[in-house]
Backbone as JSON, one array per atom type, in Angstrom:
{
  "sequence": "XXXXXXXXXXXXXXXXXXXXXXXXXXXXXXXXXXXXXXXXXXXXXXXXXXXXXXXXXXXXXXXXXXXXXXXXXXXXXXXXXXXXXXXXXXXXXXXXXXXXXXXXXXXXXXXXXXXXXXXXXXXXXXXX",
  "N": [[0.8, -1.38, 0.11], [1.91, 1.41, 0.88], [4.19, 1.6, -1.71], [2.55, 1.86, -3.45], [1.61, 4.74, -2.61], [3.49, 6.29, -2.79], [4.04, 6.03, -5.82], [1.81, 6.68, -6.4], [2.31, 9.24, -6.08], [4.57, 10.08, -6.79], [4.88, 10.12, -9.62], [2.38, 12.17, -9.59], [4.08, 14.34, -9.4], [6.53, 13.97, -11.51], [4.54, 15.11, -13.43], [3.88, 18.44, -13.41], [6.96, 18.73, -14.21], [7.4, 17.42, -16.64], [5.43, 18.5, -18.16], [6.1, 21.27, -18.02], [8.77, 21.33, -19.75], [7.12, 22.01, -21.88], [6.2, 24.6, -22.52], [6.53, 26.27, -24.18], [5.08, 25.77, -26.26], [1.39, 25.55, -27.26], [-1.04, 24.75, -25.04], [-4.23, 24.02, -24.26], [-6.4, 26.12, -21.6], [-5.67, 29.25, -22.56], [-2.91, 29.85, -23.98], [0.12, 31.07, -25.12], [-0.82, 30.86, -28.65], [2.38, 29.29, -31.21], [3.09, 31.0, -33.7], [3.0, 29.81, -37.1], [4.59, 29.27, -39.83], [4.89, 28.2, -42.02], [3.01, 26.58, -43.31], [0.94, 26.36, -45.49], [2.73, 25.85, -47.43], [3.43, 23.66, -46.37], [1.91, 22.21, -46.37], [0.94, 22.09, -48.78], [3.05, 20.74, -50.34], [2.89, 18.39, -48.55], [0.93, 17.39, -49.69], [2.27, 16.89, -52.18], [3.78, 14.6, -51.96], [2.11, 13.08, -52.03], [0.22, 13.28, -49.18], [-2.96, 13.37, -48.19], [-5.12, 15.74, -49.74], [-6.11, 17.87, -47.65], [-4.38, 17.71, -44.67], [-3.91, 16.29, -41.04], [-3.93, 19.1, -39.11], [-2.64, 18.89, -36.7], [-0.34, 17.14, -37.53], [0.93, 19.09, -39.61], [1.55, 20.77, -38.28], [3.13, 19.1, -36.7], [5.64, 18.81, -38.24], [5.89, 21.13, -39.39], [7.62, 22.26, -36.22], [9.45, 20.59, -36.75], [11.06, 21.44, -39.19], [11.65, 23.51, -38.66], [12.88, 23.4, -35.92], [15.25, 22.31, -37.7], [16.37, 23.83, -38.8], [16.82, 25.9, -37.74], [18.98, 25.0, -35.52], [20.88, 24.55, -38.32], [21.68, 27.08, -38.59], [22.38, 28.08, -36.81], [25.2, 26.24, -35.81], [26.5, 27.14, -38.17], [26.81, 29.72, -38.14], [28.99, 30.03, -35.98], [30.43, 28.61, -37.74], [31.54, 30.59, -39.69], [32.62, 33.74, -40.2], [31.42, 36.08, -37.56], [28.56, 37.36, -36.59], [27.24, 36.29, -38.98], [25.81, 35.31, -41.35], [27.06, 33.2, -44.23], [26.32, 31.44, -47.24], [28.64, 29.83, -47.88], [29.16, 28.92, -45.05], [26.98, 27.4, -44.67], [26.94, 25.49, -46.21], [29.05, 24.16, -45.53], [28.63, 23.27, -43.31], [26.58, 21.34, -43.85], [28.47, 19.71, -45.35], [29.01, 17.13, -45.07], [26.05, 15.77, -45.52], [25.74, 13.88, -48.47], [23.83, 14.34, -49.58], [21.91, 16.38, -49.29], [23.93, 18.57, -49.66], [24.29, 18.56, -52.48], [21.61, 18.87, -53.12], [21.47, 21.42, -52.41], [23.84, 22.37, -54.05], [22.72, 22.05, -56.37], [20.53, 24.05, -56.65], [21.24, 26.23, -56.29], [22.47, 27.2, -57.99], [20.15, 26.39, -60.26], [18.52, 29.26, -59.0], [20.69, 30.87, -59.81], [20.87, 30.76, -62.68], [17.88, 31.72, -62.89], [18.68, 34.84, -62.08], [20.14, 34.76, -64.17], [18.13, 34.98, -66.52], [16.53, 36.77, -65.61], [17.82, 39.47, -65.51], [18.43, 39.92, -68.6], [16.49, 39.64, -69.51], [14.96, 42.2, -68.56], [16.86, 43.84, -69.48], [16.44, 43.74, -72.16], [15.27, 45.99, -74.39], [12.24, 48.06, -75.21]],
  "CA": [[-0.11, -0.25, -0.51], [3.17, 1.8, 0.53], [4.47, 1.57, -2.5], [1.11, 2.32, -4.43], [1.07, 5.9, -2.12], [4.63, 7.01, -3.15], [4.5, 6.05, -6.75], [1.89, 8.26, -7.62], [3.26, 10.85, -5.51], [6.03, 10.44, -7.52], [3.7, 10.12, -10.54], [2.33, 13.2, -9.04], [5.21, 14.31, -8.81], [6.61, 14.23, -12.85], [3.7, 15.7, -14.52], [4.44, 18.64, -13.72], [8.39, 18.77, -15.41], [6.6, 16.69, -18.36], [3.93, 20.41, -18.43], [7.14, 23.02, -18.28], [9.16, 21.17, -20.68], [6.38, 21.99, -23.43], [6.32, 25.76, -22.03], [6.28, 27.81, -25.7], [3.49, 24.97, -26.61], [-0.05, 26.53, -27.13], [-2.27, 23.76, -24.51], [-4.93, 24.3, -22.54], [-6.67, 27.66, -22.18], [-4.9, 31.01, -22.59], [-1.82, 29.36, -23.61], [0.31, 31.83, -27.02], [0.18, 30.17, -30.11], [3.11, 29.91, -32.18], [3.7, 31.79, -35.0], [2.88, 29.39, -37.84], [4.58, 30.31, -41.09], [5.37, 27.3, -43.29], [2.12, 26.06, -42.78], [0.89, 26.65, -47.03], [3.67, 25.51, -48.38], [3.71, 21.59, -46.55], [0.49, 21.11, -46.23], [1.37, 21.65, -50.17], [4.17, 19.67, -49.78], [3.08, 16.72, -48.53], [0.36, 16.58, -50.75], [3.0, 16.5, -53.62], [4.57, 13.81, -51.61], [0.79, 11.55, -51.57], [-0.44, 12.61, -48.59], [-4.56, 14.01, -48.15], [-5.32, 17.16, -49.37], [-6.09, 19.06, -46.13], [-3.42, 16.43, -43.9], [-4.1, 16.86, -40.15], [-3.52, 19.98, -38.85], [-1.38, 18.59, -36.07], [0.97, 16.58, -38.28], [1.04, 19.67, -40.33], [2.54, 21.46, -36.87], [4.56, 18.2, -35.98], [6.19, 18.71, -39.03], [6.66, 22.59, -39.01], [8.58, 22.14, -35.68], [10.82, 19.81, -36.99], [11.99, 21.82, -40.5], [11.89, 24.96, -37.56], [13.86, 22.93, -35.13], [16.53, 22.17, -37.87], [16.6, 25.78, -39.89], [17.47, 26.75, -36.48], [20.61, 24.08, -35.49], [22.14, 24.24, -39.02], [22.27, 28.05, -38.3], [23.24, 28.14, -35.6], [26.05, 25.83, -37.23], [26.93, 27.72, -39.5], [27.3, 31.24, -37.07], [29.82, 29.31, -35.01], [31.47, 28.16, -38.29], [31.76, 32.24, -40.61], [32.75, 35.33, -39.7], [30.76, 36.87, -36.72], [27.16, 37.43, -36.81], [27.17, 36.62, -39.94], [25.76, 33.54, -41.57], [26.82, 32.98, -45.79], [26.46, 30.3, -47.97], [29.59, 28.61, -47.87], [28.96, 28.37, -43.96], [25.82, 26.02, -44.84], [27.25, 24.83, -47.19], [30.25, 23.53, -44.94], [28.29, 22.56, -42.01], [25.76, 19.73, -44.37], [29.08, 18.96, -46.05], [29.02, 14.95, -44.87], [25.91, 15.23, -45.7], [25.47, 14.25, -49.72], [22.16, 14.36, -50.69], [21.81, 18.0, -49.07], [25.75, 19.43, -50.53], [24.53, 18.36, -53.81], [20.3, 19.95, -53.28], [21.85, 22.98, -52.48], [24.12, 23.5, -55.39], [21.21, 22.61, -57.51], [19.1, 24.97, -55.57], [22.15, 27.78, -56.41], [22.64, 26.91, -59.78], [19.2, 27.28, -60.8], [18.79, 30.62, -58.82], [22.03, 31.76, -60.58], [20.08, 30.65, -63.81], [17.03, 32.86, -62.69], [18.79, 35.32, -61.77], [20.71, 35.01, -65.32], [17.03, 35.13, -66.8], [15.58, 38.2, -64.89], [18.55, 39.93, -66.36], [18.32, 39.32, -69.95], [14.9, 40.22, -69.39], [15.45, 43.33, -68.03], [17.53, 44.53, -70.43], [16.1, 44.55, -73.58], [14.23, 47.5, -75.14], [11.51, 47.06, -76.21]],
  "C": [[0.63, 1.22, 0.09], [3.37, 2.88, -0.76], [3.73, 2.45, -2.81], [1.49, 3.81, -4.31], [2.31, 6.77, -2.8], [4.56, 6.73, -5.04], [3.35, 6.99, -7.45], [2.02, 9.44, -7.14], [4.67, 11.24, -6.41], [5.57, 10.4, -9.17], [3.29, 11.64, -10.92], [2.98, 14.54, -9.85], [6.12, 15.32, -10.82], [5.63, 15.15, -13.67], [3.7, 17.47, -14.75], [5.43, 19.55, -14.81], [7.75, 19.01, -16.62], [5.98, 18.43, -19.09], [4.99, 21.58, -18.91], [8.15, 23.11, -19.28], [9.15, 21.62, -22.3], [6.1, 23.51, -22.8], [6.08, 26.51, -22.76], [5.37, 27.1, -25.87], [2.15, 25.48, -26.44], [-0.82, 25.01, -26.42], [-2.89, 25.05, -23.47], [-5.25, 26.0, -23.11], [-5.35, 28.76, -21.3], [-3.15, 31.06, -22.87], [-1.34, 30.55, -25.5], [0.44, 30.49, -27.95], [1.05, 30.41, -30.36], [2.26, 30.28, -32.98], [3.51, 30.28, -36.52], [2.95, 29.92, -39.16], [5.49, 29.38, -42.45], [4.14, 26.53, -43.29], [1.72, 25.51, -44.15], [1.31, 25.86, -47.28], [3.56, 24.2, -47.82], [2.88, 21.11, -46.15], [0.71, 20.76, -48.08], [2.06, 20.83, -50.44], [3.68, 18.53, -49.58], [2.1, 16.13, -49.57], [0.71, 16.35, -51.9], [3.34, 15.5, -53.26], [3.78, 12.5, -51.33], [0.0, 12.31, -50.79], [-1.63, 13.18, -48.53], [-4.18, 15.31, -48.62], [-5.68, 17.98, -48.35], [-5.95, 17.41, -45.11], [-4.26, 17.08, -42.46], [-3.62, 18.28, -39.95], [-2.03, 19.99, -37.61], [0.69, 17.67, -36.69], [1.55, 17.9, -39.17], [2.44, 20.95, -39.41], [3.66, 20.65, -36.42], [5.98, 18.73, -36.78], [7.09, 20.18, -39.61], [7.49, 22.37, -37.68], [9.55, 21.3, -36.2], [11.61, 20.69, -38.54], [12.28, 23.22, -39.28], [13.32, 25.0, -36.62], [15.59, 22.47, -35.76], [17.02, 23.4, -38.91], [17.71, 26.36, -38.62], [18.33, 26.13, -36.58], [21.3, 24.47, -36.39], [22.34, 25.9, -39.17], [22.86, 28.55, -37.63], [24.76, 27.86, -35.12], [26.71, 26.43, -37.64], [27.21, 29.89, -39.29], [28.3, 30.78, -36.44], [31.17, 29.41, -36.83], [32.55, 29.59, -39.22], [32.4, 32.82, -39.9], [31.52, 35.9, -38.18], [29.98, 37.39, -36.89], [26.62, 37.07, -38.11], [26.75, 35.09, -40.91], [26.05, 33.66, -43.81], [26.67, 31.25, -45.83], [27.29, 29.46, -48.02], [29.57, 28.21, -46.89], [28.62, 27.45, -44.21], [26.63, 25.47, -45.17], [28.84, 23.69, -46.65], [29.98, 23.11, -43.32], [27.58, 21.13, -42.39], [26.94, 18.98, -45.16], [29.53, 17.4, -46.26], [28.17, 14.55, -45.43], [25.22, 14.74, -47.5], [24.12, 14.97, -50.45], [22.09, 16.36, -50.7], [22.38, 18.72, -49.65], [24.27, 19.03, -51.43], [22.41, 19.08, -53.66], [20.98, 21.48, -53.49], [22.36, 23.39, -53.51], [23.0, 23.63, -56.35], [20.65, 23.49, -57.94], [20.29, 26.23, -56.63], [22.45, 27.88, -57.31], [21.33, 27.39, -60.58], [18.46, 28.81, -60.39], [19.95, 31.2, -59.19], [20.86, 31.81, -61.95], [18.67, 31.72, -64.44], [17.71, 34.36, -62.82], [19.68, 35.91, -63.28], [19.42, 35.53, -66.24], [16.83, 36.45, -66.76], [16.58, 39.43, -65.61], [18.55, 40.3, -67.55], [17.06, 40.19, -69.7], [14.32, 41.7, -69.7], [16.13, 44.11, -68.64], [17.14, 44.4, -71.82], [15.13, 45.09, -73.05], [13.63, 47.52, -75.46], [11.06, 48.8, -76.93]]
}
């Protein structure tokens, strides 16, 4: 009987610490909601990869949390690599250099960005 009381007391004590780790999350009454920046884009990407056209809100929020955490981690690592207070493309390339897929994708996107920049310049330079 004493073991049950101590187990329930320790379980009750564990509950506040578990909820305190989620202090930034919206839950219950009056808690501020996180600003969702990528929901629309993530829904479109999820649909493009075979998910339902209107996925669960919780799923989109989870994926957005993962994406924001990843971007934050890579950015923090890039800040420590490069000049103080700046993040350059070379710093991000250095951080992801060991991940072949990510490095290749960054190269592809940078080349595509340069091609678009050149095409825009030609279009703007063309006089009517």
